[in-house]
Structures are given as structure tokens and as C-alpha cells.
N, C-alpha and C positions, 0 to 999 in steps of 0.2 A: 503494500499499501505504498503510494505516493502521493501527498498533500500538494497540490499548488494554488494559487492565486486566483483564478480568473476560471471562467470556458474558456475561452482561448486558447490558455496554459496545458489543459488537458488535450485538446485535439491534436495542440502541436507536440506537445510528449507521446500521442499514436504515431501522430502521421511520422515523426524523425524516428519512431524504432525504438526508444525511450522506455517505451510501455508497448505492451501486448492489448490491452482493455485502458478505454476510459469509460467515467459517470458522468453524466452530464445532464442537469434536467432539463424535464420538456413542458412539464402542466405540471402546475398548482391547481389545488380544487377553490384555492380563494382566488387566488388573483389570473388564473388563467394560464395563457402560453408563456414561455421563459422568451422571450424577443431573443439577448445575444446567443441562444444555441440557434435556434433556427435561423439568424442573419452566419453564423459558420458554417453552418450545415450548405448553405445556399456558396459561401466562398471556398469552402474543402467540403465536396461530398463524401464524408465517412461511412462506413459500413456500420449500421446498426446491428448486433447481434442477439439482443434480450433486453430484459426490459425489467425491473421491482421498483414499485409503489412504497413508499415508505412518510412513517408519521412523520411529521417536524413539527421540532419544541422549540422555543425560543425562551433563554432567559435573559436577562436584562445585569449585566457581569460591569462591575467597578471597584475603583482602588476606595472610593470614599464613599460615605452615607447618598443613602435616595436624597434629603435634603439638601445637599449640597450637587448635586449633578444639574450641570449646567449644557450641555451638551449629548447625545445621543448618538453613536454613529453604525452605518450598519449595512448593508446591502437594499438597493430600493423594497425589495420584494421584500423583506424582514424587516422593514418599515412599515412598506403597507399592510403585511399580515399584524401588528401589533396596533395599528393605528390605534383602534378605540382606548387601549389601556394605556397609551402614550398620553393620550388627551386626558384620561380619566387621573392620568397617576404622578403625569410631570407636563404637565399644561403650559410652562413657561421655559421648557427644554427646548432648545434648537436640533433638529434632527436634520443630520448630514447623511448623505450618500456618500456610499467608500465600493470598493471595487470589490469587495470581499469580507466574508466576515471576520478573518483572520487579520487583515488590514484594522478593522474595526474592533476587536481584541487588543491591538498592539497600540491602537491611539489611547484606547482607554488606558492602560499602562503609563503610557508617559505624559501624557495633559491632566492635571489637574483637573476636577469638574467636569470628566468627563466619563462617556458611558458606551457601554458596546451591546447590539441585541447579538448574540451569539449560542453555539452549543453549549451546552455547562464544562465537557471537557476540554475549551478554550478559553475556559477559567482557569483550568487547572496547570493549564499550562501556560498562560499568561499571568501566573499567579493571580489572578482576579479574584473577588470575594462573590456571589449570587447572592445579587441585591432582591432579586423576585427569579423564579421558576415558573415554564409553562404560561406566559406571558401572551401566547399566540389570541386572537380574538374568536378563532372556530376550532374548538376542538375537536375536530374531529380533521384538522391539516392537514393536508397529504398531499406529496410530490413524486408524481411518476421521471421516472430516470429513464435514460437510453444508455446501453451497454455498446459503446462503439469498440471497434476493433475489424480484424480482416478476415474474420473467424464465419463461413456460411452455415448459422445453424441449422440442422437436417428439418426436416418436416415431422410435425405430431400430429397433427390433423385438427388442433386448434391453434392456427397460428395466424397472426394480425404480418402485412410485410405496409412498408412505409416509401414512398416515392415522392418528388419534388419534381414541379414543370412551371416553366412559363411558357404563354400564352401569346397569342397577337394581342394587343391593345382595341378590339372594335367588337360591337355586339353582335352577341351568341356565341363567342368562342369557349366560354363558361360555360354552359349549358352544351353544348354537342360534347363537350368534354366529359360530363357528367353521365349523358346520357351514353358511352360506349360502359361504364361500372352498370347500369341499370340492365343493357343490354347482354351483357354475362354474369349478372346474377351476383354482383361484389353489394357489397355491404359498406358502407363508409363509417368508420368507428370517429374519424376526426379529418378537419377541413380546417387549415388554414391560410390565411392569403397574408403579405408582407411585403413590404417593398425591396426592392432589389435595388444593393446596396449599388450607389452611386449612377444609377439612373434614374430621373424625378419620372412619378408615370407609370413606371414597369411595376411588375408584382411577379412573385414566384407563389406558387400554392402549395401546401407540405399537405397532403394526405394520406390516412391510412385506414387501410382497409381489414376486410374477413378474409383472411386464406393467406398460404406460401407461393413464392415467387416460382415455385417448381411447378406449382399446378396449372392443368392446360387453360384452365380459364384466367388466368391473373396474367400469364403468356399471352393469351391474346388482348383480352384488355390494353396491355405494355406495348402490344406494337401497335396496335391502333392509334392509340394516342400518342407513340411516339410521333407519328402522321400528321399530328394538328397539333404541335408543340413546338416552339422554337426550341425549346432545350427540356430535357428528361432525363431525370438522375434517379433509378431504383438505389436506395440506402439501405434496404436489406428488410428481411422479414424473420421472427421471431417467437417465441410461443409465448402466447395469449394470455395464460395464468400467471399474474401476479399478485399473491397475496401481500396484502401490508403487512411491513416489517417493523416494529417498533424501535 
């Protein structure tokens, strides 16, 4: 296990061969898609070979009492997932977004009056006190993670496949693409549009569907979709079952 500071760094470690696999967040039950991850897939189409869903618990960490906290550091997603708790218990604190919870914990260690929202383990690593635990607003807060790496997962009979594609910017192109999935009796479990980096007004579509890339109906759908897209990336297939782990 090798911790890194950003989502981009996870992709870099895998792409350079420094790590066989990487774990990146895809979707949170409170905030939805993780934009940084989808952006990295658009820049570096790395294979997905598995997924896991984890319960996400946030703690408030600091070296000072709660009454002395003036700034709270964390990733945007963590701040968002704790917004109600922060508004109630630290209404006067300034909320500061940083690139990682480890950076937040380091700042809380170094700066007087600073606190971090991070996992409780970060408090142990950086010598911070746990001021409050489980401060997430949604008690069922979970995040779905993708396991990225070069391995092709074998078919299990209960699989999902992820593709990413770009369409021409004209009326009807998305409807035409969706009709391909319907024709091949493929159920979509997730679809997201997000801006194409460096191209104003252009979008990628990130689609998750039921089925394995080795299945005939999936292969036929992808082949038909390739004829209608400007770019298509098959990101991989993986078992659909992912029990929530604490």
C-alpha cells in the first residue's frame, strides 16, 4: 500500500509502472461524481478492473480545543459532506479547500488555530487530537472506488462495463447513441457528461452498463457506437457485486 496526495498521482503511479493497481474514487452517495477522477480518465484512459464501495467517516482533527479553531482544511468533497455539522458547531471558522486530506492534516499540525477534516488515522500519523468523529452529515455516506490497472477481469455473469466517448455537437447524437444500448438490451446503471479538457462546449460521456466486454451484445453495442463517436475508450469490465466495507 503506497499513499499518494492526489487522484492524479494515483494514475501516474499506475501508468509509470510504479504500482500494479490504484484506487480512485468514482462516485459519492452525498455529492455524486468525483470530477477529478473522470477528468483523469479523459486524459489517461486507464483500465478499470474492479470496484469497491466503502463507508466514509470524517473526523475533525486539531492540536487546539474546538473553541480556538479558526480555519478548517480539507478536500472540497469532505467539506461538502460535513457542511451542516460545520455550520452548527464551527459557524465562524473559515473553510479552506486543499488537494488532499493529508495536506489538510499537515496544515492543522503546523498552523495555530487550524483543523483538518480527515480520517482518524491521519490524526495518529500527524499527532493531532480527535476533536469530533463521524461528523459527516449523512450517516450512510459511502464512496464507490474504481480499481485501476492493466488486468482484465474475467467474466462472472454479474458484471459491469465502463466506456467513455465523445460525440459530435449536434442535435440527436446522444439520442442515437442511447438507442444502441436499447437495441442490444443493455441496461445503463450510470451516465455522466463532463467537459472535455481544453475544448469549450465539448463534452465526454462516461457510461456504466450491465454486462461484460466479452459478451456478444456488449461487443456489438461498442462496435456500433464506435461508428457514431469521435472518440471511444473501453475502460474495462468488473464484477458488479461490491459489498459496502466499513
